[in-house]
C-alpha positions, 0 to 999 in steps of 0.5 A, spaced: 500 501 500 502 506 498 503 511 503 498 517 500 493 511 499 496 508 506 494 516 510 487 516 506 486 509 510 488 512 516 484 518 516 478 514 514 479 510 521 480 515 524 474 519 523 469 513 524 472 512 530 471 519 532 464 519 529 463 512 534 465 515 540 460 521 539 454 517 538 457 513 543 457 518 549 451 520 546 447 514 546 450 513 554 447 520 555 441 518 553 439 512 555 443 511 562 446 505 560 454 502 562 454 498 555 454 504 551 460 507 555 463 502 554 463 500 547 468 506 546 474 501 550 472 495 546 471 499 540 478 501 542 480 494 543 477 492 536 481 498 533 489 495 534 488 490 528 488 495 524 493 499 526 497 493 527 496 493 519 497 500 518 504 499 523 506 493 518 506 497 511 510 501 515 516 496 518 513 491 513 520 490 509 524 491 517 526 484 519 522 479 524 517 485 524 512 482 520 511 476 524 512 479 531 506 483 529 502 478 525 503 474 533 500 481 536 494 481 532 493 474 533 491 476 540 488 482 538 483 479 532 478 477 537 476 483 540 474 485 533 469 480 533 468 480 539 463 485 538 458 482 536 456 479 542 454 485 545 447 485 541 447 480 547 444 487 551 439 488 546 432 486 550 426 484 546 421 488 551 424 494 549 420 494 543 414 490 543 410 488 547 405 480 547 398 482 547 397 475 547 396 469 544 390 471 539 392 478 538 400 478 536 405 483 539 404 491 539 411 494 536 412 500 541 415 506 539 420 508 544 426 512 540 431 511 547 431 503 545 433 504 537 438 509 539 441 503 544 439 498 538 443 502 533 448 504 537 449 496 538 448 494 531 453 500 529 459 497 533 457 489 531 458 492 523 463 495 525 468 490 528 465 486 522 469 491 518 475 491 522 475 483 523 474 482 515 480 487 513 485 485 517 484 478 516 483 479 509 490 483 509 494 477 513 491 471 509 493 474 502 501 476 505 500 469 508 498 468 500 505 472 497 510 469 502 509 461 505 503 460 500 503 453 503 500 455 509 495 458 506 489 453 508 491 452 515 491 459 515 484 460 513 482 454 516 485 455 523 484 462 524 477 462 526 477 457 530 482 460 535 479 466 535 473 463 536 476 461 541 478 467 544 471 470 543 468 465 548 474 466 553 473 473 554 466 474 554 465 468 559 471 467 563 472 476 563 480 475 560 483 480 556 488 481 550 493 481 554 491 476 559 496 471 554 502 473 559 499 469 563 497 463 559 498 458 564 491 460 568 488 461 562 488 455 559 486 451 565 480 456 567 478 454 559 479 447 560 475 446 566 469 451 563 468 446 557 461 443 556 456 442 550 454 450 550 462 452 550 463 448 544 457 449 540 458 456 542 466 456 539 463 452 533 457 456 531 463 463 531 467 458 527 462 456 522 459 464 522 467 466 520 468 461 515 461 463 512 463 470 511 470 469 509 469 464 504 464 467 501 469 473 499 474 469 498 468 467 492 467 473 490 473 475 489 474 469 485 468 469 481 470 477 479 477 475 477 473 470 472 469 475 469 474 480 468 
């Protein structure tokens, strides 16, 4: 990526982040729910994979840096997808009310509830877009540098990310807790049950579907052109 183009992307990402912070502050002051303030911190963590990409564009010619930044990216990549799980804070009671089995539903016109809905959906969307961008960047970097490992990357990283999302959501560990990896692994294996396995499987399949579709779409476009 050329320096001029890189600056444009950085500027655009900063603008999006600032607008999101403003939306978060407004929603928090209006709705008075702490999750809308905490989403600012979650978004900061979600942006780290993009920062790593920009650093890699600057330092890619320096020996050793791609490997170091790639490992750091792997630890922080799940934070982008983690934002999707914040949709659990949506409460259907804020949007509809049952009138009984024969009368159906009454859809409530609560602007604060829909502001909260919009904020959480925007956060999930931005997180998903960051995940797609950073995953694609490292996938094509693998294709270019060590193509024989591209399928391992494509299959393994979504699974690792899903494990990270589970650990973050339910065991409440952060990316930097990898420094205490022994305790994290102990707690993770202790917590394994049918729910955790299905949760990890669902998020892994979700990523396979997203990235598989993107790669297929790109391949189809090349064939058409």
